N, C-alpha and C positions, 0 to 999 in steps of 0.2 A: 475478355474475362467475364464470366457469368456472374449473376448476382449471388450465386451460392459460394463464390470464392474459389471456383475451380477453373482450370484451363482445359479446353478440349483439344486433343491431338487429332490430326486427320486420320480417320478410320479407327481411332482408339477410343476406349472409354474415357470419361472425364478424368483429368489429373488434378489433384489438389494444387492450388496456387503456390503453396509453400514448397512444393516439389520442384518448381522451376529453378530456384536458387540451388537446390541440392543437385539437380541434373547438370547444371552449368559447372558446379564445383567439381563434380566427379568426371565430367567429360573433358574439361579444359586441359588437365595434364596429359591425357592421352592424345588430344589434338596437337598440343605442343610437341609431344614425342614423335607423332607421325610425321609432321612437317619437318622437324629437325633431322630425323633419321633420313628422310628422302632428299633433303636439300643440303644437309651438312651445315646449316646456318642457324644455330640455336637462338642467337639474339634476335634475328629477324623473324624466326618462327614464333618466338614468344610475343613479340610486339604485334604480329598479325593476329594471333589468337586472342590477345587482349581486346583488339578492335572487334573481332568476331563476337566476343562475349558481350560487349556493349550493344552490338546489333541484336543479339539474341534477347538481351534484357529488354530491349525496346519492342521487338516484334513478337516474341512468344506469348506475352500476356494478352496481346491483341488478336493474334492470328492462330494461337494454339501451338502446343509443343509438337515438333515434327516427329514422324515415325522413327527416324534414326537421328536422335539429337547429336550424337558424336560426329556422324557423317556430315550433318548440316554445318557444324562448326568447322570441320576440316575443309569443306567446300568453300565456305565464305572466307575463311582465313587464307586458303590457298590463293584465292583471287586477290586479296589484299596483299599477300606476300609477293605476288607477281608485280603489283604496282610498286611496292617498296624496292624490289630488286631492279626494276626498270629505271628507278631513279638514281641508281648507282652507275653512272655512265661508264666508268673505267672498266667495270666487269659485266657490262650489260649482256653480252651474248652468253657467257658462261652461266650467269645467274638466271637468265630467262630459261635456258635449257633445264636447269635444276628445278625451277619452279614448275615448269611444264610437265615434269614427271608425275605431279599429283593430278590424277584425272579430275576434270571439273565436275563430273557427276558421281563422284565416289559415294557408295551407299553402305559400305560395311566398315567396321572398325578394323584397325591394323591387326594382323594375325599375331604379332609378337607383343601384344599389349602389356603383358606382365613384365617381360624383359625391358620393354621401353620405359615403363614406369620406374623400374629400378635404375636404369641408365640415367633417367632424368633426375632422380634424387641424388645419385652419385655426382652428376655434373653440377647440380646446384650447391653441393658441398665440396667443390673443388678446393684443393689445399692452397691455391693462390689467394683465396678469399679470407677475409677476417670473419670471425664468428657472427658479428652482427649482419654482415653482408650475406653470409650463408643462410641465416635465418630469414632475412627479407626475401631473398631470391627463392628459397624453398616455399615460402608461403605464397608467393605470387605465381611462380611457374608450376610447382608441383601441388600446391594447395588450392589453386584456382581463385585466390583472393585478388581483388583489384588493388591497384596501388593505393587508392584512397582507403580501403579497408585495412591494409597493412599499416598505413600511416596512423590511422585512428587507434589501432591496437597498441602501437608503441608511442602514442601521444606526441607525434612530430608532424610538422606540416607536410601536406601531400607532395609539395615541390621538393622538400628535403628527401623524402623517401624515394621519389622518382629519380633523383640524382644518385642516391645510394644504389638503387637497382641498376641504373644505367652504367655506373662505374663497375659494378660487379660483373656485368656481362662483358664489358670492355676488357676487364682484367682476365676473364676466362679466355677470351679470344687472344689476348696478348701472350698468355701462357701456353697457347697451343691446344687448349681444351677442345675436344671434339665430341660429338654426340655418338659415343661408343663406349662399351664397357672398358674400364681401365685395365691395364695389364694385371695378370694374376697376382704379381708381387705387391701391387698397390691396393688391391680390392678390399682386403680386410681393413686396412687403415681408413679407406674411404667409407666403408660401411659403419665403422666406429664413429666417423664424423657425422654421418646421417643420424645415428642414434643420439649423439650429443645435441645436435640441432633440434631434434624432436623433443628431447628432454627439456631444453631451454624454452622452447615454445610452450610446452605444457606448464612448466613452472611459472612462466610469466602470466599465463592465463589463470592458474590456480590461486596464486597470490600476486596480484598485480604490483609491480615495483613502485608505481606511483598512481596518483589519481583518486577519484572519489569512490571507486568500486573495489571491493576485495577480489571479486572474480571477473574474468573475461571469458565467458562460456564459449565464445566463438573460437578462441585460441585453444582451450582445452579440448573442445570437440574436434577441431581440425588436427591437433596433435594425436589424439586417439585414433582418428580415422586413418591417418598416414601410418601410424605405428601398426595398426591392424593390417593394413595393406602390405607393409614391409614384412611383417611376420608371415603373411601368406606367401610372399615371394621367397622368403628364406626360412622355411619351417624348421630346419635343423639348427638354426642359429640360436643358441641359448640366451644370448643377450637381447636379441630382438624379441623373443618371448618374454624375457624378464622385464624389459622396458614396458611392453604392453600391459603385463600384469601389474607393474608398479603404477601405471597411469590409472588402470581400472580400480585398483584397490584404494588409491588416494582419492580419485574423483568420487568414489562411492560415498565419501563423507560430506560432500559438498552441500547437500540439503540441510545438514545440521550445523554448518560452519558459521552461519549468520542468523541473527535474530530477525524479527519482523521489521525492525527499523534499519536493517543492513549492518548492524554492529557485529563485531567479531565475537564468536563463541569459541573459546579454546577447547582442545581435544578432551581434556578431563571433564568439561562441563557439558559436552554435547549430548543431545538426546539420541542415543544410538538406534532407537526404533526408526529414525528417519533415514538411516544409512541405506544405500541401494544394495539389497541383498543379492540380486541377480548379478550385479557387477562384481561383488565380493566373491561369489561362487565361481564366476568365470576367471577372475584374476588369481584366485587360490589354485584352481585347477591348472592354469597355465604355468605358474611358478613351480608347482609340485612336479609337473612333467619335466620342466626344464632342469630342475635340480637333480632329477633322477637320471637324466641321459646326456647332459651337456656339461662342459667345463664351466666351473663357477666363475661368474663375473660380477662386477659392481651392481649392475641393474638387478640381477637375480637376488643378490644379498639385500638390496633395498626393498625389493618386492617381498622377500621373506619377512622382513621387519614389519612391513605394512600388513602382511597376513596375520602376524601375531597380534597386532593391535585389533584387527578385524575379528579375531576369534573371541575377544573378551566382551561378554555381554554388558559388563559395567567397567568403568575406568579402574576401579579397585581390583578387578579380576585380571588385570594385565600381567603377563608373565615377564616382568622386567629383567630377571636374571637371563632369560633366553635372549631378550633384546640386547642386553649388554654383550653377550657372547657374539651375537650377529654383528654388532657395531665393531667389536674388536677384529672380527674377520674382515669387515668392510674396510677398516682402516689399514689393514695389511694389503688389501687389493687396490685401494684407491685412496691413499693418504691425503689429507688436506684439512684446512681449518674448519670447514663446515661439518665434515664428518666428526672431527674431534668435539665440536660444539654439541652436536646431537648425542654423541656418546656420553658427554658430561651430564646431560639431562637424564639419560638412562641410568647411569651410575648413581646419580643422586636419588632417583626413585627406588633403586634396588638396595643401595648401601647407606643412604643418608646424604643430606645437602653438602656437608663439609667435604665428602669424598668427591662430589661433583665440582665444587668450587676449586679444589686442588687441581683438577684436570684443566679448568679454565685458565689458570694462572699464566701458562706460556703464551696463550692466545693474545694477551694484552700487547705483546711485543710484535705481533704479526701485522705488518702494514695492511694486508688485505682485510683484516678484521677490526683494526683499531677504530675505524670510523663507521663500522657497520652496526646498525641499530640492534641486530639480533644478539650480538655479544652482550650488550648492556641489558637487553630484555631478559636473557637467560640468567645473567648474573643477578639481576633484580629478583627474579623468581626464586632462585636458590637462596639468596640472602633472606628473603621473606620466610622461606621454609625453615631457615636456621634461626629465626627469631631476631634478625638484625633489621628492624624496621627502618631506622634512619638510613642505613646503607642501601636498602632496597628502594626507598623513596628517591634517593639521589640517582640511582641507576635507571629507575623507571622514567624519571624526568629526562635523563640523558638520551635514552632510547627514543622517547617521544620527539625530542628535538631533531634526531637524526633521520627518522623514517620519512619517506615522501608519500606513503600510503595513508590516505585520510582515515579509513576504518581502523588501521593499526594504531595511528596516532591517538584516535579517540579512546581506544581500548587502553593504551598505555597511560594516557592522562587520567583515565578513570581509576586505574589501579593506584596511581600516585595519589589521587584525591582521597581514596579510601584510607590509605596509609597516613596521609596528612591529618585526617580526622576533621 
């Protein structure tokens, strides 16, 4: 690595050092897919590529980025895969033949890279896995994150995450999962599972469920990258377009969501001049096209809501009646307590706080929401709007006790302190 902070590739112009990590992240899923497709052994291929990534992280900064980074990873991983397969004595001959099918001097990327990427995403979201395992495996195998990075993102020890990933791969093998496109009858459900996993990853990055930071940019960035790739592979899928649009429109607000000290700034108080207008334009165009030509789905409806917020130059310019109508549509498409909670806020803004509080009533008996801080936080906000300071104070304090996010707890305690006077 030169003093200028760049890495030189053989025969290439200098490459910024920051590009090394990006190249690894983009190349790793294709390398996993190439080896898994040729060997039929996803779990072994994934382990071998992870070791190749470690080798690349050590060698590339010193020796330069190779002319064909993806081929370099495939070559090194195939050698490691041969070693791993040789260690399995019971199947030595069959597995050595499978590993030997990867040429040791491979110089080009696999021809079916797009198909392989989609197959890899679908395999990581195998129905035999729990949602947390789907998320972990997707981030490691399809996202190119190391086990340590995935563990840090979800605030668990690396050993715990390694066990979760290992169990996920074992469960896929036990369920008969193969590196191949699922049957046509299963494909749509598996794509929906991929969309759900990317949505979960984005949400965890945008508002971290726990810890000292409100955002985890590495997670939102990875979710957007994978959603963009999925949309490119499935350009006619309205929900794939809707999810990407939703992520772009939501992430566009990120620069205004925190103050200089890292504290939370609610939507109504954000400096909208800080919003990313390029991301808003891209997201709005995506959802507009999807709504015009595809069957409506929940992600498109959520993206449409985000687009209405983005259209308002000031908070007071927000078209709340239109947002209420979109939430009513969303609740018919994908009913649930979180949608009802958000609809209550929109109704309160359009029709008054008492109307919103009335919608919140049934949620108190929902076991999924009873211990969730957001229900108390929304009720506190609406009670304050309605002039019930004492009720709002109690709810803000309850919400602060329940949240595990440090920035959210500080914000809620601050609101309670102002009410307490």
